[in-house]
C-alpha positions in Angstrom: 33.1 51.9 98.8 32.9 54.2 102.0 30.4 57.3 101.2 29.3 55.8 98.1 26.6 53.6 97.2 24.8 52.2 94.8 21.6 50.8 93.2 21.6 47.4 91.6 24.5 48.0 89.1 22.1 48.4 85.9 21.6 51.3 86.3 25.1 53.0 86.5 24.2 55.1 89.3 26.4 55.7 92.3 25.1 58.0 95.5 27.8 59.8 97.2 26.9 60.0 101.0 30.6 61.5 102.2 30.9 63.0 105.3 33.7 65.3 103.0 31.6 65.6 99.8 29.1 69.2 100.1 28.5 69.9 96.4 26.5 69.2 93.9 26.8 66.3 91.7 27.8 69.0 88.4 31.0 70.2 90.9 31.7 66.4 91.9 31.9 65.0 88.4 34.2 68.5 87.6 36.2 67.6 90.5 36.5 63.7 89.8 37.3 64.7 85.8 40.0 67.3 86.3 41.9 66.1 89.4 41.5 62.3 89.0 41.1 61.6 85.1 37.8 59.7 85.3 34.5 60.9 83.9 30.9 60.6 85.6 28.0 62.1 84.2 26.5 64.9 87.3 22.7 63.3 88.2 21.0 66.5 87.6 21.7 66.6 83.9 18.7 63.4 85.0 16.4 66.0 86.2 16.1 67.5 90.2 15.6 64.0 91.2 19.2 62.7 90.2 21.1 65.3 92.7 23.3 64.2 94.3 24.0 61.5 91.9 26.3 60.2 89.5 26.1 58.5 86.5 29.1 55.6 85.1 29.5 54.1 82.3 30.4 50.1 82.3 30.8 50.0 78.7 34.2 49.1 79.6 36.7 46.6 79.4 36.7 45.4 84.0 39.9 47.0 84.0 39.5 50.0 83.3 36.0 49.5 85.7 38.2 48.6 88.1 40.9 51.5 87.8 37.9 54.2 87.3 36.3 52.7 90.6 39.7 53.2 92.7 40.0 57.0 90.7 36.6 57.4 92.4 36.9 56.1 95.4 40.5 58.3 95.4 38.6 61.6 95.0 36.5 61.1 96.8 38.2 59.9 99.8 40.8 63.4 99.2 37.7 65.4 97.9 
């Protein structure tokens, strides 16, 4: 997705680097929850090195994960 990058998938992390997004990870996570109904943990909750990252869980069906990723992409584009 444009504006998002991720390390190997076993970590469940997304780096937000979209030109529209100039906010901390907590603000972005709250926005995605409230406006696009997708739950992500802000990286800042994992210490200062986590800032700029969002954590997601793969503990769901592939179909639900695809819906969530679509919502994340739409939310980042609309931010």
